N, C-alpha and C positions, 0 to 999 in steps of 0.2 A: 424581426425583435427590435426591441425600444431600447433606446440609451441607458443603462441606468441614470439616475440623480446622484450624485455621491454623498450630498446629503441622506440622504433618506437608510432609514434602519437597513439593515442585512441580515437576511433571515434563511436558513437553512433548516431543509424537515428529512429525515434519515427516516428512511422505510425500514425498519430492523432493529428492536432495542438488544441486540444480543452483543458480544464482545466488542467485535470491529465498530459495530454501529454505537454504543456508547462513550467507545473511546474515539472516533469519529467525532461525535458530537462536543467531545470535552474540547479536543484542539481547537476548534470552533467556536464554543464559547467563552476556551482560554484569549482567542482573539479579537473578540468583541462582539461575536455575533449573536444572534438569537438564534434558539433551538427548540424545535420541535423533533418530538420522538414519537414515532408510530410500532407499537408492538403488541399482536394483537391477544400472545398472551398475559393479561390483563392480573394472572396472579405472580406473574414474573416482572412485576413491575417494581415493591419494593427493593428486591436482591438490584434490581439493576441501577435501580437511583441509587444504591449501597456504592456499587460501583463508579458511577459517575462522578459520584463526590470523592473517591478514592481519586481517581486519575485526576480530576483536578487539585485537590491538594498534593501530588507528585508534581506538577505545573507549577505551582504556591500558589494557586487559586482558591478560596474561601468564600466568596460572595456572589459565586454564579450555579444559576440551576436552569434545567429548560424539563417544561411537562410531557408527561408520556399519556399519548391519546391511543386508543383501543383501536380506529379505523383509519384509514387515509380521510373517507369522508368526512370526519371528523375537521380536518383543517381548513380553514378558511382561505384557503391559496388565491381567489380575488382579490384579498385585502391585502397579499404580499406586492411589496413593491419589486426590490432588488432583491432577488430570491435564488434559489441554489436546492436542487431536491439529490437527493445520494441514495440508492436503493443497498440495503446492506443486510439482505436476506438469503438464507441458506443456497449453495451452490446448486442449483438446478433450474434448469435452461425451462423448465415450464412453467417454474414457479415466478422465475422471474419476468418470463413472458405476460404471465396473469397479472405483475405486478404493472407490469411499464403498460397494458393493454388500459388498466383503470387509472394509471399517472395520465396517459394523455388525453382521457376524457376531462379529469380534474383540472389539470393544471393550465393554467393559463400559457400560452403561445410561447410570449416573452422570460420565461423560468426555462432554463438549461435542465436538461433530465439525465441523472448519472445513475450508473454502474458501480458498484464494488466490484466486482468480478475478478479473481485473478487468473482467470481464464477463456471463459467465454466471451469471445467477442461481440461487442456492441451491437455490430451489425446482424447478426442472430437471434438475439435478444430483442433487438427492434424492428425483426422482419414482417414486413407487410401495414406497419405503422404508420400515421400522418405525420407529417413533418418529422423528417425525418436526419434532418439538419442540426435539429439541437442536443439529439441524442448523441452521447458519448462517454467514453469508461473514465473512473477517477477511483485507481487503482489505489490504495493504502497497503502499509504496511504492518504487520504486526509486533510491538505495541500501537496502533494506529496514533494513540497523543505524543510519540515519543519519538517514534521516528519521521525523521522532517518531511521526508520526498514522499513525493503522491505520481502516480504515473497518471498523465493523462491523455486520452486514447482516444483518435479518430477514429471515422472510418471513412469510406471513399462517397459517402453523404454529408458526414458531418459540417458545417460550416464552419470553417480557419477563425473566423471571426466571433464565433461562437469558442470556441475550442480556447482561442487566445483569454476571452473574457474570466471560463474557468478556472484559464492558470493564472489569470489578476485575480481571481476571489481566495483562490489557494493562498496567495503570496499573503492579501490581506489577511490571514489567519495566519501565519506565519511560520507555513509549508512551501517547499522549495518543488514547485513541476518539473515535470519530468517530459519532455513534448513526443507521443508517441503518433507519425503522423501516420500509423495505417494497423488497425486491427489483428496484427498477425498473430499467430498460436499462441500464448506464453507473454505476449505483448515485449517490454523491451529486459524489465529487470529478471524475471523468471527466467528466459530463455537463458539469459548471462547466469543465473544462478544455476540452473539443470545442468549444463554445459560442464561449467565448474565440480557439479556434483555426480555424473557418470562419472568423470576419469577418475574421481577420490573411490566411488565404490566400485568399481571396474578393477584398482588396485586393491581395496581389498579381496575380492575378490583371487586376484591372483597372489595373493598372499605377501605381497609387496610392505603392506604397511596396516596397523589396527587402525580402527575408528578415533582411538586418543592421538595416536601420530596422525594421521589424518586430521582432526581438529586443529593439531597443533600448529601442524604444519604451514594452512592457513592463517590462521592464529596473529604467530607470533612468525611467521617467513612474509609472506605476498600482503594477504591480508593488511599485515598490522598498518604497510607500507597506505593502504588505500585510504588512509584515515587523512593522507597527507594528500594524495593524488589519484586518480582515476588511470584506469590501464593507458586511454591514452597520453594524458599528463606525464605520467610515472615511464612512460617506453623513451619522449622527448628528452628527460633527465638522463637517463639511460644510452640513448641513441638508438635512434633507428635500425643502422646498418647491425647493429649487436643486436637487436633482435629479429629481425631479416634474416638472417643467419642461423638464426636459433631453431626457430620458426621453418625452416627448411630441414633441419635435422628431427627435431622433435613430431612435427603433422603428421610424419606419415606412420607412426609408431602410436599414437592417440586413439580410444577407444569410439569409436562409432557406432555402436553395438545401438539396433533402433526398439531394443525392450530392454526395460530398467534392468538393474543388476539382479545377479543370482543372488547377492549377500540383503537386498533389497525385497526379492521378491517375497524370499526365503521368510522375511522376518514376517511380513504380511500377511501369507499361510498361514501361519502359527498364533496369530491373532497377537505379538509382538508390534506394537503400534506406536511404542515412544510412552511419556509419562502417562499418559489420560489410559493406559491399558498398566501400571508399574514395569513396563518392559521396550524395550526399543533394542537400539545400540549399548545402552546401557541398563541398569535396572534402577527404578525407581518406588519407594516409599512417600508417604506423607509428609515424615520431615525434610528428608532430600528434594523431594519437589519441593517445598513451600522456602529453603533454603537454598537452591538453586534460581529460582525466582529470583528472590531478592536481590542474588546477587548478579545476576544478567541484566536486570532493573536499574540497579545501581552502576551496572557499568556504561550503559545503555545513558543514563543522565549524565556522568561522567563525561564521555565522548562528545554529547549534546553542551555542554559544558564548555569543552577545549574548541570547539568550532563555533562556537555561539556567534561567534563575527562573522564565520564563513557562511553560517546557514542566514544567516541575515541577510550578506550579502547579495547570496543565493537567492532568497525570498523575494528582494527587491529589484530580482532581473538582471541583478550584475552576477560575476564569477570570479572566483582568485586568477582563471586564465586571464581574462579580459584583462585586468588588471596588472598583470604580468608583463602581458604583451604591449599595454600601453604604457610600460613606464620608461 
């Protein structure tokens, strides 16, 4: 893979113009990239363009746009210098494999090919394809234009230099790359998230706490501190000996079930799937969903404002922890 000219325009091609693809595009447009969105459902283009403008406006950007095209073959990949392709199609292994099979045929070797899959290993998506060294995962989190972290996931075949280049591309768009050196199931963030959720749902099953109290425990208890420090830095604050002793007491009693909790299974079986069905752990109607989404987005924006300096530090390759160690 050739070294990019730092003066070249940076061009992102997003495959899939759904919610994630559009919000990823907004983040890169706000970061100064050119963006092209490939979305085969042409009738959805006006609605998706409206969503893109709304996401950009949330970021305070009003003078950017991205063309929508119908097919990957509509993109002049051979004219792209410093480029990046991110696939953001629905979470289907067969579909993603079809997309990547076409991408490796259309896209020059100097452009990395990335998947936004939240769970499917890039090694499975790219199985049997040529040049697996340029394939990796770039897992964004909803809403992708507001959440700064992005997992950059390598398989055993990914070239570390290419992974580093993609991490640098994330930083250039104001994202914070989270390097995951092996594409294990769930990668890094979802493994941590599901470990907490498994215990939370188990505690609901056991009648220890309600869904509302579980959420309060996370948001206003230990999760509140996560805004300032992750679990490793927070342990340094509190003392590793204290937490080691607590672990000996608590770990044997933690849930270690291999199946989803009853409270989760039953809701899924009943069709109570959350906001999209009007009922999940809580009941929803159009008004309450609109209010909740506004509240949620507003708090994310406020959190981003509080962490603006630290997000910029992390996006530039530094960290608060490094600053403290060198102080």
